[in-house]
N, C-alpha and C positions, 0 to 999 in steps of 0.2 A: 579647832578652827572657829573663827567668828564671822558671822554674816553681817557685813556692814552695808549701809545704803545711804544715799543722799539724792533727793529728788527736788526739782523746782516745780512748784504748782503752776500749771498752765491755766489759761483763761477758761478752757472747757472744764477743768477740774475744780475751779473755784466754787465754793459752797458745799463741797463734799465733807462729810464727817471725817475726822482724822482716822478713826479705826476702820471705817469702810475704805478710805483711800489706801491705807496700808495693805489691807487684805486684797485689794484689787491690783496694786502695784507689785505685791510680793505673793505670787501664786501659791507658795508653800505655806502661807499663813492663813488660818481660818479667821473669821471675823472675831470670834471669842478670844483666840490667841493674840490677835492684834490689840484688842482691848486690854488684855492683861499686860502686854508689853508697854503700852502707854501708861497704864496705872502704876507700873513698877519702875518707871523712869528710864526705860530703854530708848525713848523717842523724844526728840525736841523739835520745835517749830521755831525757826529763826533763833535757835539757841535756848529756847525756853520750854519748860515742861508745861503741857496742856492736858486738858481732860479728853477722854476718847470722843466726846460729843462736840469738841471744838470744830467749828466750821472754817475751812481753809479759805485763803485769799490768794489771788494771782500773785506770783512772784515770791511767795514764801518758800523757805527751804526746809524740807522735812528730812531729818537725818537721824542716824542712830545705828543700832546693831543689836544682835541677839546671839547668844552662844550656842554652839553645837556641844557635843560631849566634851571636846577638848577646848576649854575656855582660855582665851588669850589672857595672859597675866601681866601684872605690873611688878617690876623689881623693887623690893624695899631698899631704901637708902638711909644712911645714918646722917640725918640733917636735923639739927636742934630745932625744937618748936616750943612756943609758949602755949600751954594747954590750960584753959580756964576751968574745965570741968570734964570728967569722964565717969561713965558707969558702963554696965554691960550693954546698954542700948545706944548711947550717943557719945560723941566727943565734941566739945566746943573749944575751938582753937583760934589763935591769932594767925592770919595769913600775912606774911610780910609783903611789902611792895617789891615788885620785880619777880615774884614767884607765880608760876601758873597754878591754878587750882588743881588741875588734873593733866595727865599726859595727853598728847595728841599724836596723830600719825607722824608728824614732823618732829616732835619733841617729846621723847619718852622718859627723860630723866630730870631730876632736880625740882620736881613738883611737890605740892602739898601732899598728894596721895602717896607718892614715893616715900616721903618722910613719915607719914602716918603708919604705913604698912610696916616700917622698921620697928617703931617703938610702941605702936598702939593697935596693930592688926590683930586678927583679921577685921576687915570692914564688910559691910553688907554685900553679899555676892550678887547684887543686882545693879542695874544702871547700864548705860551704853558702854561699849568697849572703852577701857582705860578709865572708867569713872566709878569704881566700886565705892558705894556709900555716899556718893555726892548727890545732894538734893538742891543745892543752889551754888552759885559761883560768884567770885569777885574777879574783876578784870586783873590782868597781870600787874598793872600799875597801881591798883587800889590796895590799900592795907586795911586790916581790921578783923572783926570777929565773924566766925563762920561755924555752922554746925554740920557734922557728918554723922551718918547712920552706921551703926555696927551690926544691925540685924535687918532681915527682910521686913519684919513688922514695923520697925522704927522707920525704915526707908519709906515704906508706903504711907505711913501716918504723917511723916513730915512733908512728903511730896504733896499730899492732899492739903495740908495747911498752907503751903506756899501757893498752890493752885487756887485755893479758896480765899486767899488774902487775909488769913487770920493771924499771920505772924506780924510782929512789929519790927520795923527796920528804920533806924535813924542814922544818918550820915552827917559828917562835917566836911565842908568844902571851902577852900579859899578861892575867891573869884576875882577876876579883873573888873574893876569898876565898882560902884556902890549903887545897888538898886534904889529906885525912888521910893518904893513902899517898904515899910519895916517887915511886912510879911505878906504872903500871897499864896495862891494856888495856881500852878501851871497846868492847864488842861489842854493838851495838844497831842493828837494821835501820832504814833511813831511807826515807821516801816523802814524797809531797806532803802538806802539811797539809790536813786535812779542812775546817778553818775558814777558811783563807786560801791560795788556789792559788799565790800568789807565794812562799810559804814552804815549808820542809820540816820534818819532825818525825820523832821516834822513835816507832815503833809496833810491837807484836808482829805486826801484820798487814801491815806495810810489806814491799814486794816485794824490796828490795835489801839484801843483807848489807853492813854497814859496820863497819870495824875501824880504830880509832885508838889508837896507843901514845902514852903521855905520860911524861915525866920532869921533875921539878921542877929548874930551874936555879938559881933564887934565890927566897928567901922574904922577904916584906915584912910589915908589920903586918897589913894587911887585903887583901893581894894576893899574887900569885906570878907568876913568869916560867916558862913551861913550854916544853919542847922536844917537838914532836909529829912522829911519823912515820906517814905514811899507808900502811896495807896495802891499802886500797881507795880509790877516788877519786870519791865521791859529791858531788853538788852541795851546797855549804854544809856538808860533812861535819864539819869541825872545829868550826865555829860551833854547829851543832846538837848535837853530842856534848857539848861543854863546857857548854852551857846545860842539857842534859839531866841531867848529873851534879851540877849546882848551882854551877858555876863559870864563868859566862858571860864572854866576852871583853870587856874594858873598851872602851867606845865602840861596842859592837855593839847599837844600838837595836833592830834587828829581832828579836834573840834575847835581849832583856832585860839587856844589858850596861849598866852605869852610864855616863852620858854626861858626867859633870862633869869628867873629867880629860883626855879626848881626844875629838875629834869624828868619828873613824872607827874601825872595828874595829882593835884593837891586834894585828893579825895580819900576819906577814911570812913570805914563802916564802924560807927561809934557804938551802937548798941543793937542787940538782937533779942527778941522775946518770942517764945513759942510754948505750946503745951507739950509737956513731956509725953512721949509716945506710950509709956507703960503706966504712969501714975495719973496723967491728965493735969498735973500741977503746972501752973504757969511759971515759966523760968525766964529770967532776964539777965543778960550779961553785957557788961560795959567794957569797952576797950579804950584805954588812954590814947591820945593822939600819938602817932609815930614820931620819933625824934626829929626826922627831917622836916615834918610839918610844924613841930614846936619851934624849930630854928627859923623856919620861914616866917611864921607869925611874929616871932621876936624881931625879925628884921623889918617887918612892916610897921611895927609900933612906932 
């Protein structure tokens, strides 16, 4: 059996440490146990991993789970994958567009985790339910490179790197319109949308700092190809930021991107760098643009 939870932070609870909040909301958890669950990736705040000391804000969604003796399992599935690197600690893999990173309560098959468990399991037996080994995610419609942990030590080490922003993540995106500036920094805080809790939005009252650097790679008549570097890692950050400055990603219906040229957000996780959890060596992996994005760009030329 797995204990799952999802809480919305109230105004009275705003400002509480995440580990204290969990131990208060879940009476069977001690403060120290709650701290370990957060550090091991069992808990997310608005879909993101945070430190135990993170101070909560009104409206944030704290969710996750932790196993009893009988841990809920994910079924392996024979789904072909492109693997860039593997050893006994980590797997670096290409996530195709259209595939969920991990199962959810509503969708338990056909995900990257199902595929990895078939050919490359076992994965680290930590993380929220349905998320063995997962330390970061890509949206369903986003393609590109992603790292997964095979051991508890690797999972904890990688979660810490993402939390402390020492990983390097570069994305490519085709956007509607041509930015006035060749490059820039989008500095705009992001929180859940007040009108739609499934979306995120920029607001001066939003609780989480969000920083995205962009550089124009190619210019077309009514579009541009951008290279984006994340300084922070908020949910939907690139999609929200580009829509906010008036250049939504092509195919991103959620954030007002035109849908006439491509049926999914034209966003690709191009490169990922991190320190290896066992050796400390800096590793960098580059993913070529997905074929549908290559075709899209060819049509824009």
